Backbone as CSV, one residue per row, in Angstrom:
resi,resn,N_x,N_y,N_z,CA_x,CA_y,CA_z,C_x,C_y,C_z
1,MET,0.815,-1.238,-0.034,-0.003,-0.029,-0.018,0.865,1.237,0.007
2,GLY,0.606,2.205,-0.962,1.379,3.408,-0.998,1.034,4.389,0.094
3,ASP,1.855,5.505,0.158,1.537,6.487,1.172,0.170,7.153,0.932
4,HIS,-0.242,7.293,-0.308,-1.567,7.936,-0.592,-2.615,7.138,0.069
5,GLU,-2.633,5.806,-0.192,-3.755,4.941,0.295,-3.612,4.886,1.777
6,GLN,-2.487,4.806,2.375,-2.339,4.725,3.819,-2.913,6.005,4.464
7,ALA,-2.601,7.173,3.861,-3.078,8.442,4.417,-4.619,8.492,4.378
8,ILE,-5.157,8.123,3.211,-6.614,8.211,3.048,-7.241,7.277,3.997
9,ASN,-6.785,6.028,4.095,-7.358,5.071,5.025,-7.253,5.544,6.466
10,ARG,-6.145,6.182,6.795,-5.933,6.641,8.234,-6.905,7.658,8.607
11,TYR,-7.287,8.573,7.662,-8.074,9.686,8.043,-9.546,9.574,7.678
12,THR,-9.968,8.738,6.802,-11.320,8.617,6.390,-12.147,7.793,7.342
13,THR,-13.282,8.402,7.779,-14.151,7.645,8.738,-15.570,7.533,8.189
14,GLY,-15.995,8.465,7.450,-17.362,8.489,6.974,-18.334,9.127,7.923
15,THR,-17.822,9.475,9.159,-18.709,10.046,10.189,-18.185,11.384,10.689
16,LEU,-17.116,11.934,10.125,-16.445,13.093,10.652,-17.459,14.363,10.713
17,ARG,-18.168,14.544,9.668,-19.068,15.682,9.589,-20.098,15.654,10.753
18,GLU,-20.701,14.371,10.880,-21.768,14.153,11.887,-21.165,14.477,13.276
19,ARG,-19.934,13.907,13.553,-19.375,14.043,14.892,-18.889,15.471,15.181
20,LEU,-18.374,16.175,14.156,-17.939,17.527,14.369,-19.145,18.431,14.566
21,PHE,-20.117,18.265,13.796,-21.369,19.192,13.898,-22.034,18.900,15.249
22,ALA,-22.083,17.710,15.700,-22.703,17.352,16.979,-21.928,18.071,18.096
23,ALA,-20.593,18.099,18.031,-19.751,18.759,19.037,-19.950,20.254,18.943
24,VAL,-20.060,20.846,17.793,-20.295,22.275,17.639,-21.641,22.643,18.325
25,ARG,-22.637,21.844,18.009,-23.976,22.125,18.620,-23.947,22.002,20.132
26,ALA,-23.204,21.053,20.607,-23.040,20.799,22.067,-22.480,21.946,22.780
27,GLN,-21.659,22.742,22.050,-20.993,23.909,22.603,-21.813,25.207,22.317
28,GLY,-23.050,24.988,21.923,-23.954,26.092,21.744,-23.732,26.889,20.508
29,ARG,-23.089,26.335,19.462,-22.813,27.065,18.211,-23.610,26.484,17.114
30,ASP,-23.792,27.247,16.089,-24.537,26.882,14.850,-23.514,26.376,13.770
31,PRO,-23.503,25.191,13.379,-22.563,24.775,12.379,-22.725,25.520,11.049
32,GLY,-23.883,26.100,10.813,-24.091,26.816,9.572,-23.702,28.279,9.618
33,ALA,-23.280,28.746,10.779,-22.919,30.174,10.951,-21.836,30.291,11.933
34,LEU,-20.570,30.164,11.431,-19.398,30.065,12.334,-18.469,31.273,12.092
35,SER,-17.775,31.633,13.161,-16.686,32.603,13.032,-15.419,31.766,12.797
36,PRO,-14.382,32.304,12.137,-13.176,31.524,11.829,-12.563,30.847,12.991
37,GLY,-12.686,31.482,14.175,-12.028,30.818,15.442,-12.887,29.831,16.194
38,ASP,-14.136,29.616,15.742,-15.009,28.748,16.450,-14.608,27.325,16.504
39,LEU,-13.759,26.915,15.491,-13.397,25.466,15.458,-11.974,25.161,15.800
40,GLU,-11.255,26.220,16.390,-9.852,26.102,16.530,-9.444,24.936,17.475
41,GLU,-10.284,24.479,18.356,-10.001,23.359,19.208,-9.795,22.090,18.344
42,ALA,-10.416,22.028,17.171,-10.379,20.831,16.358,-9.690,21.038,15.052
43,ASP,-9.801,22.217,14.426,-9.375,22.372,13.046,-7.885,22.892,12.945
44,GLN,-7.289,23.276,14.053,-5.825,23.637,14.025,-5.050,22.305,14.364
45,PHE,-5.030,21.405,13.465,-4.648,20.039,13.713,-3.116,19.875,13.549
46,HIS,-2.360,20.547,14.456,-0.953,20.454,14.409,-0.389,20.924,15.776
47,SER,0.766,20.553,16.131,1.397,20.887,17.405,1.420,22.375,17.569
48,GLY,0.910,22.880,18.724,0.889,24.258,18.974,-0.370,25.024,18.559
49,GLY,-1.191,24.363,17.756,-2.468,24.886,17.339,-2.498,26.267,16.689
50,THR,-3.384,27.099,17.149,-3.611,28.394,16.554,-2.309,29.273,16.660
51,ALA,-1.635,29.130,17.819,-0.421,30.040,17.973,0.649,29.664,16.903
52,ALA,0.707,28.361,16.649,1.705,27.946,15.566,1.258,28.394,14.248
53,THR,-0.020,28.377,13.985,-0.539,28.917,12.639,-0.173,30.343,12.511
54,MET,-0.339,31.153,13.611,-0.054,32.561,13.535,1.463,32.786,13.373
55,ASP,2.271,31.944,13.966,3.694,32.043,13.740,4.037,31.782,12.281
56,LEU,3.399,30.887,11.660,3.582,30.549,10.236,3.148,31.659,9.329
57,ILE,2.027,32.304,9.663,1.501,33.422,8.942,2.552,34.599,8.933
58,ARG,3.076,34.893,10.141,4.118,35.952,10.238,5.341,35.616,9.470
59,ALA,5.782,34.362,9.649,7.104,33.943,9.061,7.097,33.996,7.578
60,THR,5.899,33.700,6.981,5.754,33.648,5.512,5.246,34.891,4.867
61,GLY,4.819,35.818,5.688,4.351,37.142,5.181,2.939,37.034,4.553
62,ILE,2.141,36.085,5.013,0.726,36.000,4.544,-0.089,37.233,4.984
63,GLY,-0.734,37.831,4.010,-1.552,39.005,4.335,-2.560,39.307,3.240
64,PRO,-3.083,40.448,3.243,-4.121,40.830,2.235,-3.631,40.618,0.793
65,GLY,-4.350,39.855,0.012,-3.991,39.624,-1.387,-3.015,38.554,-1.691
66,THR,-2.398,37.973,-0.639,-1.389,36.868,-0.838,-2.083,35.664,-1.420
67,ARG,-1.434,35.158,-2.483,-1.939,33.899,-3.094,-1.256,32.729,-2.431
68,VAL,-2.039,31.934,-1.689,-1.452,30.919,-0.841,-1.949,29.471,-1.328
69,LEU,-0.927,28.593,-1.381,-1.212,27.173,-1.652,-1.026,26.443,-0.337
70,ASP,-2.070,25.742,0.210,-1.864,24.931,1.440,-1.946,23.412,1.052
71,VAL,-0.857,22.740,1.176,-0.738,21.374,0.723,-1.049,20.460,1.947
72,GLY,-1.999,19.516,1.794,-2.372,18.628,2.900,-3.235,19.425,3.890
73,SER,-4.263,20.074,3.395,-4.994,21.091,4.096,-6.049,20.555,5.144
74,GLY,-6.319,19.253,5.151,-7.205,18.669,6.089,-8.626,19.301,5.949
75,ILE,-9.262,19.585,7.135,-10.548,20.263,7.083,-10.546,21.739,6.900
76,GLY,-9.325,22.317,6.656,-9.254,23.680,6.245,-8.949,24.740,7.291
77,GLY,-8.533,24.250,8.510,-8.343,25.204,9.554,-7.312,26.239,9.260
78,ALA,-6.108,25.833,8.848,-5.083,26.766,8.419,-5.463,27.631,7.273
79,ALA,-6.140,27.090,6.281,-6.599,27.796,5.175,-7.546,28.965,5.587
80,ARG,-8.406,28.635,6.497,-9.397,29.726,6.955,-8.616,30.721,7.779
81,ALA,-7.659,30.361,8.485,-6.847,31.432,9.218,-6.107,32.281,8.216
82,PHE,-5.592,31.660,7.176,-4.904,32.485,6.121,-5.845,33.484,5.427
83,ALA,-7.112,32.983,5.043,-8.122,33.763,4.446,-8.604,34.812,5.391
84,ALA,-8.677,34.587,6.628,-9.141,35.648,7.617,-8.151,36.714,7.697
85,HIS,-6.893,36.525,7.171,-5.883,37.586,7.110,-5.887,38.256,5.752
86,GLY,-6.870,37.959,4.938,-6.987,38.610,3.599,-6.415,37.787,2.445
87,ALA,-5.871,36.612,2.668,-5.243,35.862,1.583,-6.233,35.167,0.720
88,TYR,-5.927,34.834,-0.480,-6.693,33.940,-1.368,-5.978,32.586,-1.384
89,VAL,-6.709,31.557,-0.927,-6.129,30.290,-0.597,-6.622,29.186,-1.505
90,THR,-5.707,28.346,-2.042,-6.062,27.102,-2.692,-5.585,26.007,-1.731
91,ALA,-6.524,25.240,-1.216,-6.289,24.254,-0.297,-6.443,22.843,-0.932
92,VAL,-5.331,22.023,-0.831,-5.315,20.736,-1.531,-5.152,19.619,-0.508
93,ASP,-5.965,18.567,-0.639,-5.848,17.394,0.265,-6.333,16.113,-0.510
94,LEU,-5.751,15.066,-0.127,-6.004,13.724,-0.739,-7.340,13.156,-0.247
95,THR,-7.700,13.490,1.001,-8.874,12.842,1.660,-10.184,13.527,1.232
96,GLU,-11.029,12.889,0.535,-12.221,13.486,0.007,-13.131,13.924,1.108
97,GLU,-13.214,13.164,2.163,-14.055,13.532,3.363,-13.607,14.767,3.912
98,PHE,-12.353,15.040,4.031,-11.820,16.311,4.564,-12.213,17.426,3.638
99,VAL,-11.987,17.186,2.316,-12.195,18.313,1.342,-13.617,18.746,1.327
100,GLU,-14.564,17.780,1.326,-16.007,18.146,1.277,-16.436,18.873,2.539
101,LEU,-15.878,18.442,3.722,-16.249,19.211,4.938,-15.603,20.520,4.953
102,ALA,-14.355,20.638,4.499,-13.709,21.926,4.433,-14.479,22.970,3.634
103,ARG,-15.024,22.519,2.494,-15.837,23.466,1.700,-17.024,23.962,2.452
104,GLU,-17.732,23.058,3.144,-18.875,23.466,3.936,-18.463,24.434,5.057
105,LEU,-17.452,24.126,5.746,-16.976,24.956,6.851,-16.495,26.381,6.397
106,ASN,-15.851,26.367,5.195,-15.357,27.625,4.592,-16.567,28.562,4.391
107,HIS,-17.665,28.038,3.846,-18.813,28.867,3.576,-19.537,29.213,4.841
108,ALA,-19.617,28.268,5.800,-20.228,28.602,7.058,-19.493,29.654,7.822
109,SER,-18.177,29.765,7.620,-17.328,30.772,8.308,-17.298,32.092,7.503
110,GLY,-17.993,32.186,6.395,-17.987,33.442,5.538,-16.744,33.603,4.746
111,LEU,-16.010,32.510,4.529,-14.740,32.602,3.808,-14.727,31.771,2.511
112,GLY,-15.924,31.313,2.168,-15.980,30.505,0.905,-15.476,31.141,-0.320
113,GLU,-15.611,32.446,-0.458,-15.177,33.151,-1.658,-13.670,33.315,-1.770
114,SER,-12.993,33.132,-0.595,-11.526,33.290,-0.493,-10.755,32.024,-0.560
115,ILE,-11.431,30.921,-0.469,-10.787,29.544,-0.432,-11.317,28.657,-1.462
116,THR,-10.384,28.025,-2.221,-10.752,26.917,-3.221,-10.225,25.657,-2.608
117,SER,-11.052,24.695,-2.358,-10.606,23.411,-1.760,-10.633,22.325,-2.845
118,LEU,-9.548,21.708,-3.068,-9.418,20.698,-4.100,-8.946,19.318,-3.492
119,CYS,-9.564,18.218,-4.042,-9.123,16.949,-3.725,-8.078,16.516,-4.780
120,ALA,-6.826,16.479,-4.404,-5.721,16.151,-5.325,-4.517,15.861,-4.494
121,ALA,-3.538,15.197,-5.185,-2.277,14.812,-4.564,-1.307,15.998,-4.562
122,GLY,-0.541,16.176,-3.567,0.336,17.306,-3.460,1.417,17.329,-4.513
123,GLU,1.721,16.175,-5.067,2.801,16.178,-6.154,2.223,16.287,-7.573
124,ASP,0.861,16.380,-7.690,0.262,16.436,-8.981,-1.042,17.228,-8.909
125,THR,-0.994,18.495,-8.616,-2.200,19.276,-8.373,-2.970,19.674,-9.623
126,GLY,-2.249,19.731,-10.792,-2.917,20.230,-11.962,-3.101,21.692,-12.038
127,LEU,-2.481,22.469,-11.094,-2.641,23.901,-11.113,-1.650,24.575,-12.012
128,GLU,-1.825,25.918,-12.267,-1.046,26.615,-13.182,0.295,26.978,-12.549
129,PRO,1.423,26.820,-13.297,2.740,27.202,-12.693,2.842,28.636,-12.342
130,GLY,3.649,28.912,-11.288,3.910,30.238,-10.947,2.714,31.060,-10.436
131,SER,1.712,30.383,-9.917,0.409,31.053,-9.589,0.258,31.356,-8.080
132,PHE,1.264,31.126,-7.312,1.191,31.382,-5.906,2.381,32.183,-5.337
133,ASP,2.129,32.985,-4.291,3.189,33.734,-3.645,3.813,32.951,-2.490
134,VAL,2.941,32.148,-1.761,3.317,31.436,-0.591,2.731,30.020,-0.688
135,ALA,3.490,29.058,-0.226,2.965,27.637,-0.067,3.245,27.203,1.361
136,THR,2.337,26.369,1.870,2.488,25.895,3.225,2.267,24.426,3.318
137,LEU,2.953,23.788,4.247,2.842,22.366,4.563,2.868,22.205,6.026
138,LEU,1.736,21.883,6.671,1.622,21.868,8.082,1.364,20.449,8.586
139,HIS,2.369,19.836,9.211,2.179,18.548,9.748,1.678,17.478,8.713
140,VAL,2.267,17.572,7.568,1.885,16.679,6.423,3.011,15.715,6.024
141,GLY,4.231,16.202,6.172,5.398,15.432,5.717,5.514,14.105,6.358
142,MET,4.998,13.905,7.558,5.112,12.643,8.250,4.322,11.543,7.479
143,ASN,3.365,11.962,6.629,2.594,11.049,5.822,3.137,10.928,4.414
144,LEU,4.198,11.629,4.103,4.700,11.660,2.663,5.984,10.845,2.562
145,GLU,5.850,9.777,1.860,7.090,9.000,1.614,7.963,9.696,0.563
146,ASP,7.310,10.256,-0.468,8.040,10.921,-1.561,7.882,12.427,-1.426
147,LYS,8.628,13.002,-0.418,8.545,14.429,-0.217,9.108,15.212,-1.363
148,ALA,10.170,14.632,-1.982,10.815,15.309,-3.140,9.824,15.694,-4.181
149,SER,8.901,14.808,-4.558,7.968,15.061,-5.667,7.042,16.213,-5.226
150,VAL,6.639,16.263,-3.990,5.741,17.358,-3.510,6.503,18.650,-3.528
151,PHE,7.755,18.642,-3.113,8.560,19.878,-3.067,8.760,20.381,-4.470
152,ALA,8.949,19.490,-5.395,9.144,19.881,-6.786,7.862,20.536,-7.371
153,GLU,6.707,19.974,-6.978,5.456,20.599,-7.435,5.270,21.930,-6.801
154,VAL,5.551,22.046,-5.520,5.404,23.391,-4.926,6.359,24.439,-5.624
155,HIS,7.522,23.990,-5.922,8.499,24.882,-6.644,7.869,25.319,-7.958
156,ARG,7.248,24.416,-8.660,6.630,24.684,-9.955,5.511,25.716,-9.790
157,LEU,4.773,25.622,-8.729,3.626,26.449,-8.539,3.913,27.839,-7.974
158,LEU,5.011,27.952,-7.274,5.358,29.250,-6.681,5.934,30.167,-7.743
159,ALA,5.630,31.476,-7.583,6.244,32.479,-8.452,7.724,32.632,-8.034
160,PRO,8.566,33.088,-8.932,9.978,33.331,-8.515,10.040,34.176,-7.283
161,GLY,10.904,33.764,-6.318,11.015,34.437,-5.088,9.950,34.107,-4.079
162,GLY,9.030,33.197,-4.455,7.965,32.762,-3.512,8.430,32.035,-2.363
163,VAL,7.653,32.033,-1.269,8.044,31.499,0.041,7.361,30.115,0.287
164,PHE,8.034,29.200,0.828,7.504,27.888,1.232,7.688,27.723,2.682
165,GLY,6.611,27.639,3.473,6.675,27.446,4.885,6.322,26.020,5.196
166,VAL,7.284,25.323,5.848,7.052,23.933,6.233,7.090,23.832,7.738
167,TYR,5.989,23.318,8.292,5.913,23.132,9.750,5.547,21.658,10.007
168,ASP,6.602,20.826,10.206,6.409,19.408,10.381,7.097,18.867,11.659
169,LEU,6.734,17.720,12.115,7.491,17.029,13.174,8.654,16.358,12.473
170,MET,9.866,16.664,12.926,11.057,16.073,12.326,11.918,15.418,13.405
171,GLY,12.744,14.496,12.949,13.593,13.731,13.871,13.739,12.304,13.517
172,SER,13.652,11.416,14.453,13.803,9.995,14.247,12.428,9.305,13.983
173,ASN,12.453,8.332,13.100,11.198,7.591,12.833,11.113,6.346,13.698
174,ASP,11.967,6.245,14.734,11.986,5.167,15.698,11.033,5.570,16.819
175,LEU,9.746,5.254,16.679,8.718,5.812,17.612,7.805,4.739,18.095
176,HIS,7.119,5.110,19.163,6.011,4.194,19.712,4.734,4.547,18.971
177,TYR,3.946,3.522,18.592,2.744,3.722,17.883,1.551,3.331,18.726
178,PRO,0.357,3.874,18.456,0.006,4.746,17.345,0.462,6.157,17.527
179,GLN,0.683,6.922,16.424,0.980,8.321,16.444,-0.232,9.085,15.811
180,PRO,-0.349,10.359,15.995,-1.519,11.058,15.385,-1.684,10.835,13.852
181,TRP,-0.534,10.625,13.142,-0.585,10.510,11.741,-0.426,9.064,11.237
182,ALA,-0.243,8.169,12.102,-0.036,6.801,11.598,-0.327,5.763,12.760
183,ASN,-0.888,4.699,12.302,-1.184,3.609,13.272,0.039,2.718,13.536
184,GLU,0.941,2.655,12.613,2.128,1.785,12.717,3.259,2.368,11.936
185,ALA,4.485,1.826,12.128,5.706,2.395,11.438,5.598,2.445,9.983
186,ALA,4.877,1.409,9.398,4.798,1.316,7.955,4.102,2.536,7.281
187,GLY,3.343,3.259,8.064,2.622,4.473,7.524,3.276,5.816,7.994
188,SER,4.481,5.752,8.564,5.140,6.915,9.072,6.424,7.233,8.326
189,PHE,6.599,8.449,7.850,7.689,8.839,7.027,8.437,10.092,7.676
190,VAL,8.621,10.106,8.915,9.324,11.134,9.609,10.793,11.264,9.058
191,ASP,11.293,12.447,8.841,12.637,12.689,8.418,13.269,13.697,9.323
192,THR,14.552,13.777,9.187,15.374,14.748,9.989,15.367,16.143,9.360
193,VAL,15.734,17.107,10.171,15.845,18.479,9.596,16.831,18.532,8.459
194,SER,17.896,17.810,8.612,18.964,17.840,7.515,18.321,17.159,6.293
195,GLY,17.547,16.114,6.458,16.865,15.504,5.351,15.947,16.509,4.554
196,TYR,15.221,17.227,5.389,14.306,18.244,4.725,15.144,19.293,3.971
197,ARG,16.141,19.783,4.607,16.973,20.876,4.046,17.579,20.362,2.704
198,LYS,18.035,19.075,2.768,18.652,18.542,1.502,17.588,18.458,0.423
199,LEU,16.393,17.937,0.679,15.408,17.859,-0.237,14.948,19.204,-0.843
200,LEU,14.794,20.178,0.059,14.417,21.505,-0.330,15.526,22.155,-1.282
201,ALA,16.711,22.006,-0.950,17.816,22.494,-1.746,17.812,21.841,-3.190
202,GLU,17.565,20.540,-3.202,17.593,19.758,-4.439,16.363,20.190,-5.273
203,SER,15.300,20.693,-4.634,14.070,21.060,-5.332,14.132,22.573,-5.789
204,GLY,15.164,23.280,-5.444,15.288,24.620,-5.994,14.939,25.688,-4.867
205,PHE,15.051,25.317,-3.626,14.768,26.279,-2.525,15.997,26.561,-1.682
206,GLU,16.008,27.742,-1.097,17.049,28.147,-0.114,16.348,28.423,1.196
207,VAL,16.780,27.614,2.223,16.152,27.719,3.575,16.662,29.009,4.207
208,GLU,15.777,29.899,4.557,16.177,31.172,5.160,15.960,31.177,6.722
209,ARG,15.124,30.297,7.158,14.864,30.276,8.610,14.586,28.845,9.069
210,GLU,15.159,28.489,10.234,14.922,27.231,10.843,14.649,27.461,12.343
211,GLN,13.537,27.015,12.816,13.181,27.279,14.256,12.570,26.030,14.855
212,ASP,13.098,25.629,15.997,12.536,24.501,16.821,11.392,25.124,17.638
213,MET,10.188,24.623,17.438,8.960,25.114,18.090,8.494,24.179,19.256
214,SER,9.424,23.378,19.742,9.031,22.363,20.714,8.475,23.035,22.017
215,ALA,9.165,23.966,22.571,8.743,24.540,23.784,7.292,25.134,23.779
216,PRO,6.944,25.980,22.875,5.601,26.511,22.794,4.584,25.423,22.448
217,ALA,4.969,24.463,21.606,4.069,23.416,21.180,3.708,22.508,22.327
218,LEU,4.728,22.123,23.046,4.471,21.257,24.289,3.622,21.973,25.272
219,ALA,3.921,23.239,25.556,3.145,24.026,26.499,1.647,24.131,26.116
220,ALA,1.451,24.359,24.799,0.068,24.463,24.277,-0.654,23.098,24.363
221,MET,-0.001,21.965,24.080,-0.613,20.722,24.120,-0.908,20.304,25.570
222,ALA,-0.032,20.660,26.552,-0.182,20.401,27.945,-1.382,21.211,28.459
223,ALA,-1.431,22.431,28.111,-2.589,23.302,28.517,-3.917,22.804,27.960
224,GLN,-3.921,22.367,26.723,-5.128,21.826,26.152,-5.540,20.543,26.884
225,GLY,-4.555,19.796,27.270,-4.857,18.485,28.017,-5.455,18.764,29.388
226,ARG,-4.885,19.819,30.062,-5.439,20.123,31.416,-6.828,20.681,31.275
227,THR,-7.122,21.520,30.285,-8.446,22.044,30.028,-9.472,20.941,29.844
228,GLN,-9.091,19.978,28.977,-10.018,18.867,28.735,-10.268,17.986,29.961
229,ARG,-9.247,17.873,30.783,-9.447,17.101,31.996,-10.371,17.806,33.020
230,GLU,-10.171,19.148,33.138,-10.776,19.863,34.169,-12.207,20.359,33.687
231,HIS,-12.261,20.718,32.414,-13.534,21.178,31.856,-13.751,20.523,30.515
232,PRO,-14.134,19.254,30.485,-14.240,18.506,29.234,-15.219,19.209,28.255
233,MET,-14.717,19.407,27.003,-15.513,20.021,25.987,-15.709,19.046,24.812
234,PRO,-16.900,19.131,24.187,-17.147,18.170,23.079,-16.222,18.400,21.890
235,LEU,-15.817,19.663,21.654,-15.062,19.970,20.423,-13.562,19.861,20.815
236,GLY,-12.856,19.059,20.106,-11.390,18.910,20.380,-10.722,18.064,19.391
237,MET,-9.390,17.964,19.468,-8.613,17.191,18.491,-9.024,15.694,18.415
238,PRO,-9.529,15.066,19.463,-9.950,13.675,19.335,-10.927,13.453,18.227
239,ILE,-11.702,14.408,17.839,-12.649,14.270,16.770,-11.933,13.963,15.455
240,ILE,-10.794,14.608,15.221,-10.047,14.407,14.022,-9.149,13.100,14.147
241,LEU,-8.615,12.916,15.314,-7.692,11.819,15.455,-8.343,10.407,15.386
242,GLY,-9.644,10.359,15.778,-10.363,9.091,15.576,-10.009,8.206,16.749
243,SER,-9.640,6.932,16.436,-9.383,5.910,17.469,-8.182,6.246,18.272
244,ASP,-8.250,5.823,19.568,-7.100,5.938,20.487,-6.502,7.340,20.587
245,PRO,-7.234,8.367,20.732,-6.700,9.736,20.767,-5.738,9.939,21.939
246,VAL,-6.083,9.364,23.103,-5.206,9.637,24.246,-3.832,8.970,24.020
247,ASP,-3.814,7.792,23.479,-2.563,7.072,23.256,-1.730,7.847,22.143
248,ARG,-2.410,8.327,21.136,-1.697,9.010,20.005,-1.101,10.333,20.548
249,ILE,-1.886,11.060,21.256,-1.318,12.331,21.849,-0.225,12.103,22.821
250,GLY,-0.424,11.091,23.702,0.580,10.734,24.653,1.851,10.275,24.075
251,ASN,1.787,9.545,22.990,2.950,9.026,22.334,3.807,10.187,21.650
252,VAL,3.060,11.052,20.980,3.791,12.134,20.303,4.418,13.112,21.317
253,MET,3.679,13.377,22.442,4.216,14.250,23.436,5.439,13.630,24.143
254,ALA,5.425,12.284,24.361,6.583,11.662,24.885,7.796,11.745,23.967
255,ALA,7.554,11.559,22.673,8.656,11.675,21.721,9.209,13.079,21.716
256,MET,8.311,14.081,21.825,8.816,15.489,21.837,9.639,15.819,23.113
257,ASP,9.054,15.233,24.272,9.748,15.416,25.578,11.129,14.804,25.503
258,ALA,11.264,13.640,24.867,12.496,12.953,24.858,13.537,13.521,23.792
259,GLY,12.988,14.453,22.918,13.884,14.978,21.875,13.932,14.116,20.657
260,THR,13.171,13.037,20.626,13.108,12.204,19.412,12.456,12.902,18.274
261,LEU,11.481,13.697,18.567,10.721,14.482,17.573,10.728,15.957,18.004
262,ALA,10.737,16.854,16.996,10.563,18.253,17.252,9.758,18.935,16.195
263,PRO,8.743,19.717,16.557,8.022,20.523,15.602,8.946,21.580,15.089
264,MET,9.299,21.524,13.822,10.263,22.470,13.199,9.584,23.300,12.169
265,LEU,9.926,24.568,12.181,9.458,25.479,11.184,10.622,25.851,10.211
266,LEU,10.493,25.532,9.002,11.478,25.871,8.003,10.772,26.847,6.981
267,VAL,11.469,27.943,6.743,10.953,28.899,5.750,12.013,28.938,4.608
268,ALA,11.540,28.594,3.423,12.383,28.550,2.273,11.953,29.327,1.137
269,ARG,12.903,29.928,0.337,12.467,30.804,-0.784,12.796,30.045,-2.084
270,ARG,11.958,30.205,-3.001,12.111,29.637,-4.339,13.203,30.386,-5.087
271,ARG,14.210,29.606,-5.590,15.227,30.224,-6.377,14.767,30.373,-7.818
């Protein structure tokens, strides 16, 4: 089974919309009329959550009129954050269930005109070359066996001088499973920072910034865990994680604590 099939199988449930909307209603919100931040407990599906998304926005210069490509966009949380800052976003994901739900949430949040959600592979989007100013990849690389092909496609799609922001868990692939992105080692493709830098350079990028985001990410995850224990809320990351959410979160936090994994932000410029 290739990485595409593994990723689709890992994330597809057929019940995500039903479970998410039930949680939204349980918190007294209307799924058909949302503000961009109403879903942040569930749709900022990466270490550090909303704060990490804001760091990425600042690091890549996303703002009014920026043309952004978000690869592996999930249910669109980051794309909606970009659009809320005035960007025009094309969000690409392999998982049809995610893409269909993202489209609905984009419109419910009043951002449907600013976001185009596509079901496509990151290495073969079919989009026009040079049509983006910024591209982003948030906690997607761990599911990508062939990162080089995705990076090459991003290079093709960025305008000269465009910026590629990568925020992935990097380090050793010697991990305890399940992890948030994989049930077992066969579906996990974690790489080192040096591995990412090498692939980016070979794809025509120059890395301008490298930042270890472990401290703020661990603090945010610990705070979220305390909040859920003390004041359980229906809306949260377990909705997206599916089975064994406690084990998955515990395993990734243990790996981050041990230094086996680190959430790393790389900002690279297209040559």
